[in-house]
C-alpha positions in Angstrom: 2.8 9.9 -14.9 -0.2 7.8 -14.0 1.4 5.5 -11.5 -0.3 7.5 -8.7 -3.3 5.2 -9.4 -1.4 2.2 -7.9 1.2 3.9 -5.7 0.9 5.6 -2.4 3.9 7.9 -1.6 4.5 9.9 1.5 7.0 11.3 4.0 7.3 11.6 7.7 9.7 14.1 9.2 12.1 12.5 11.7 12.6 15.1 14.4 14.0 12.9 17.1 17.5 11.8 17.7 16.5 8.2 17.3 18.9 6.3 15.1 17.8 5.3 11.6 18.2 1.7 12.6 15.6 1.9 15.4 13.1 3.7 13.1 13.5 1.1 10.4 13.3 -1.7 12.9 9.9 -0.4 13.9 8.8 -0.2 10.3 10.1 -3.8 9.6 8.1 -4.9 12.7 5.0 -3.2 11.4 5.4 -5.0 8.0 5.8 -8.3 9.7 2.8 -7.7 12.0 0.8 -6.9 8.9 2.0 -10.2 7.3 4.1 -8.4 4.7 7.4 -10.4 4.3 10.5 -8.2 4.4 12.8 -9.1 1.6 15.4 -6.3 2.0 16.5 -4.8 5.3 19.5 -2.6 5.2 20.7 0.3 7.4 18.8 2.8 5.2 15.7 1.0 3.9 13.1 -1.8 4.4 11.4 -3.4 1.4 8.5 -5.9 1.4 7.2 -8.0 -1.4 3.9 -9.8 -1.1 2.0 -11.0 -4.2 -1.8 -10.6 -3.7 -2.7 -14.3 -3.8 0.3 -15.6 -1.7 -1.6 -16.1 1.5 -5.0 -14.7 0.7 -7.3 -16.3 3.4 -5.1 -15.0 6.2 -3.7 -11.8 4.6 -7.1 -10.2 4.1 -7.0 -9.3 7.8 -4.0 -7.1 7.2 -4.4 -3.3 7.3 -2.0 -3.2 4.3 -3.8 -6.0 2.4 -4.1 -4.0 -0.8 -0.3 -3.4 -1.2 1.8 -6.0 -2.9 5.2 -4.2 -2.6 6.5 -1.4 -0.4 9.7 0.4 0.2 10.5 2.7 3.2 13.8 4.6 3.4 15.4 7.4 5.3 16.8 10.5 3.5 19.2 12.7 5.4 19.4 16.3 4.1 21.3 19.3 5.3 18.3 20.5 7.4 16.5 17.4 8.5 16.0 13.7 8.2 12.9 12.4 6.5 11.4 8.9 6.3 9.9 8.3 2.8 7.6 5.5 1.8 6.2 4.1 -1.4 3.5 1.4 -1.4 2.3 -0.3 -4.5 -1.1 -1.9 -5.2 -0.6 -3.0 -8.7 -1.8 -6.6 -8.2 -5.0 -5.4 -6.7 -5.5 -2.9 -9.6 -5.0 -5.8 -12.1 -7.4 -8.0 -10.2 -10.0 -5.3 -10.2 -9.5 -4.6 -13.9 -10.0 -8.3 -14.6 -13.3 -8.2 -12.6 -14.4 -5.1 -14.4 -13.6 -6.8 -17.7 -15.8 -9.7 -16.7 -18.6 -7.3 -15.7 -18.2 -5.6 -19.1 -18.6 -8.9 -20.9 -21.7 -9.9 -19.0 -23.3 -6.5 -19.6 -22.4 -6.6 -23.3 -23.8 -10.0 -23.8 -27.0 -9.5 -21.7 -27.8 -6.0 -22.7 -25.6 -3.6 -24.7 -22.3 -1.9 -25.0 -23.4 0.9 -22.8 -24.7 -1.5 -20.1 -21.3 -3.3 -20.2 -19.4 -0.1 -19.8 -21.6 1.0 -16.9 -21.2 -2.4 -15.2 -17.5 -2.4 -15.6 -17.1 1.2 -14.4 -19.3 0.7 -11.4 -17.6 -2.5 -10.4 -14.1 -1.1 -10.8 -15.0 2.2 -8.9 -16.7 0.3 -6.1 -14.1 -2.5 -5.6 -10.8 -0.7 -6.3 -11.9 2.7 -5.2 -13.3 1.6 -1.9 -10.2 -0.5 -1.1 -7.8 2.3 -2.1 -9.7 4.9 -0.2 -9.6 2.7 2.9 -5.9 2.1 2.4 -5.2 5.8 1.9 -6.8 6.5 5.2 -5.1 3.7 7.1 -1.5 3.2 5.7 0.0 6.6 6.3 -1.3 6.6 9.9 0.3 3.1 10.5 3.6 4.3 9.3 3.5 7.6 11.3 2.5 5.7 14.4 5.5 3.3 14.0 7.8 6.3 13.5 6.4 8.1 16.6 6.8 4.9 18.7 10.4 4.6 17.6 11.0 8.2 18.6 9.3 7.6 22.0 6.4 9.9 21.3 3.5 7.5 21.2 
């Protein structure tokens, strides 16, 4: 499946005796602090939905700016509890593909097919790649920190 391009998935072991509610409250607080509106808050999951252009001038200061939808839930197995998360950056991917398409068109018109392909590839790799790399480094740490704070380990 190719959805790894626009999805970030991960897990954080919950080793403390902290109730699931407290951990999810911290996650919901994290999303709200990052200007991601929580649309579902149940006893086992938190979901945000934030289209990319909704509040663009202010939202670009968020450490989760590239993600338009996210879900965090707690799984309880026989051995341990695990907090799982899935963050989606589909809107940013589509925005970057549109930009790459424009770069392709400009390169095609001004030079050649090869120049258009190079311009599109470079623009897409630079804009989407840099944003996703930055998010891959920041988002898991934010979620882990919120969990550790809920468990009283931070």
